C-alpha positions as CSV (number, residue, x, y, z in Angstrom):
1,M,10.2,-19.9,16.6
2,M,10.1,-23.4,15.1
3,Q,11.5,-24.0,11.6
4,Q,8.0,-24.6,10.0
5,E,6.8,-21.2,11.4
6,L,10.0,-19.5,10.2
7,T,9.5,-21.0,6.7
8,T,5.8,-19.8,6.7
9,L,6.7,-16.4,7.9
10,L,9.5,-15.9,5.4
11,G,7.2,-17.0,2.6
12,L,4.6,-14.5,3.8
13,L,7.2,-11.7,4.0
14,N,8.2,-12.5,0.4
15,V,4.6,-12.1,-0.8
16,M,4.3,-8.8,1.2
17,E,7.5,-7.5,-0.4
18,E,6.0,-8.4,-3.8
19,F,2.8,-6.5,-2.8
20,E,4.7,-3.4,-2.0
21,L,6.5,-3.5,-5.3
22,K,3.2,-4.1,-7.1
23,L,1.8,-1.0,-5.4
24,A,4.9,0.9,-6.5
25,E,4.2,-0.2,-10.0
26,L,0.7,1.1,-9.8
27,Y,1.9,4.5,-8.5
28,Q,4.6,4.6,-11.3
29,A,1.8,4.1,-13.9
30,C,-0.1,6.9,-12.2
31,A,2.9,9.2,-12.5
32,E,3.3,8.3,-16.2
33,T,-0.4,8.9,-16.8
34,W,-0.9,12.2,-14.9
35,M,2.1,14.3,-15.6
36,K,0.7,17.3,-13.8
37,D,0.8,15.3,-10.6
38,E,3.9,13.3,-11.4
39,R,5.7,14.4,-8.3
40,F,2.9,13.3,-6.0
41,W,2.7,9.8,-7.6
42,R,6.5,9.4,-7.7
43,N,6.7,10.2,-4.0
44,M,4.1,7.4,-3.4
45,E,6.1,5.0,-5.7
46,R,9.4,5.7,-3.9
47,A,7.7,5.1,-0.5
48,E,6.4,1.7,-1.6
49,I,9.9,0.7,-2.9
50,K,11.3,1.8,0.5
51,H,8.7,-0.4,2.2
52,A,9.8,-3.4,0.1
53,G,13.3,-2.7,1.2
54,I,12.2,-2.6,4.9
55,I,10.4,-5.9,4.5
56,N,13.6,-7.4,3.0
57,R,15.5,-6.1,6.1
58,V,12.9,-7.6,8.4
59,K,13.4,-11.0,6.6
60,K,17.1,-10.8,7.3
61,I,16.6,-10.0,11.0
62,V,14.1,-12.8,11.4
63,S,16.3,-15.3,9.6
64,E,19.3,-14.4,11.7
65,K,17.5,-14.3,15.1
66,P,14.3,-16.4,14.8
67,D,14.4,-17.1,18.5
68,R,13.7,-13.4,19.3
69,F,10.4,-13.5,17.4
70,A,6.9,-14.9,18.1
71,L,4.2,-15.1,15.5
72,G,1.1,-12.9,15.9
73,R,-1.8,-12.5,13.5
74,L,-0.6,-13.4,10.1
75,F,-1.9,-12.0,6.8
76,K,-3.5,-14.6,4.5
77,V,-1.3,-15.1,1.5
78,P,-4.3,-15.6,-0.8
79,A,-5.8,-12.3,0.3
80,I,-2.5,-10.5,-0.5
81,Q,-2.4,-12.3,-3.9
82,T,-6.0,-11.2,-4.6
83,M,-5.1,-7.6,-3.8
84,M,-2.1,-7.8,-6.1
85,S,-4.3,-9.2,-8.9
86,G,-6.6,-6.2,-8.4
87,I,-3.7,-3.8,-8.5
88,Q,-2.5,-5.4,-11.8
89,W,-6.0,-5.1,-13.2
90,N,-6.1,-1.4,-12.2
91,I,-2.7,-0.9,-13.9
92,Q,-4.1,-2.3,-17.1
93,R,-7.2,-0.1,-16.8
94,L,-5.0,2.9,-16.1
95,R,-2.9,2.3,-19.2
96,K,-6.1,2.2,-21.3
97,R,-7.2,5.4,-19.6
98,E,-10.3,3.8,-18.1
99,I,-9.8,5.3,-14.6
100,T,-9.9,8.9,-13.7
101,E,-7.2,10.3,-11.4
102,Q,-9.8,11.1,-8.8
103,N,-11.0,7.4,-8.9
104,M,-7.4,6.3,-8.7
105,L,-6.9,8.4,-5.6
106,F,-9.9,6.6,-4.0
107,I,-8.5,3.2,-5.0
108,A,-5.0,4.2,-3.6
109,R,-6.6,5.5,-0.4
110,D,-8.5,2.2,0.1
111,L,-5.3,0.2,-0.6
112,E,-3.4,2.2,2.0
113,R,-6.3,1.8,4.4
114,S,-6.4,-1.9,4.0
115,I,-2.6,-2.1,4.8
116,L,-3.2,0.1,7.8
117,E,-6.0,-2.0,9.1
118,N,-3.9,-5.1,8.8
119,S,-1.0,-3.5,10.6
120,Y,2.4,-5.0,10.0
121,G,3.1,-4.7,13.7
122,Q,0.5,-7.3,14.5
123,M,2.1,-10.2,12.6
124,L,5.3,-10.5,14.7
125,R,6.1,-9.8,18.2
126,S,9.7,-9.1,19.3
127,D,11.7,-6.9,21.6
128,D,14.4,-6.6,18.9
129,P,14.9,-2.8,18.6
130,G,16.0,-3.0,15.0
131,F,12.8,-4.8,14.1
132,Q,10.6,-2.4,16.2
133,A,12.1,0.6,14.4
134,L,11.4,-0.9,11.0
135,V,7.8,-1.8,11.8
136,N,7.2,1.7,13.3
137,E,8.6,3.3,10.1
138,I,6.4,1.3,7.8
139,V,3.3,1.9,9.9
140,S,4.0,5.6,10.3
141,D,4.6,5.9,6.5
142,T,1.3,4.2,5.8
143,V,-0.6,6.5,8.1
144,D,1.1,9.4,6.3
145,H,0.2,8.0,2.8
146,H,-3.4,7.7,3.8
147,A,-3.4,11.3,5.0
148,Y,-1.6,12.5,1.9
149,L,-4.1,10.7,-0.3
150,V,-7.1,12.2,1.6
151,Q,-5.6,15.6,1.3
152,K,-5.1,15.1,-2.5
153,I,-8.7,13.9,-2.8
154,D,-10.0,17.0,-0.9
155,E,-7.9,19.3,-3.2
156,M,-9.3,17.6,-6.3
157,S,-12.9,17.8,-5.0
158,L,-12.5,21.6,-4.6
159,V,-11.4,22.0,-8.2
160,S,-13.5,19.4,-9.9
161,P,-16.5,20.7,-11.8
162,P,-19.9,19.2,-10.8
163,K,-20.8,16.1,-12.7
164,A,-23.7,16.2,-15.2
165,E,-25.8,14.0,-12.9
166,D,-25.4,16.4,-10.0
167,H,-26.5,19.3,-12.2
168,S,-29.6,17.5,-13.4
169,R,-30.5,16.5,-9.8
170,R,-30.3,20.2,-8.8
171,Q,-32.6,21.3,-11.7
172,R,-35.3,18.8,-10.7
173,R,-35.6,20.3,-7.2
């Protein structure tokens, strides 16, 4: 890998690490808002902090052995920054209690899905076993987070009362 590519990649990894920490901040705000589901949200928060640590370790491996890596499909830094701005906006809305927990679950699910669709494993290619293990861990965790969120959404759907608009629609039939 050439020096310019390495510099670009390390900059991107820094932004991705910030993204993971911003996501952790969102989940922390959720835990503070919905105490009955604090454990759920704290688990999500811890996982994102773990992901930031994994990205930090990837940066170290790439810096030490850049010749063992080839660039793949890179994330666009502005796209990640836009997602972080959206997360910050949702944190502010959350603190003002402008988002329901069910809506936040949908937002979190979509954030996890976007990470999943832009898989970490596609941005770098390497046969380095340490790198492969780290990427596999983060991708596996993201798949699990998505499933965990979908399960929580399904659970909430079972206990949520019908909305007034649903009730009025049924009466008109």
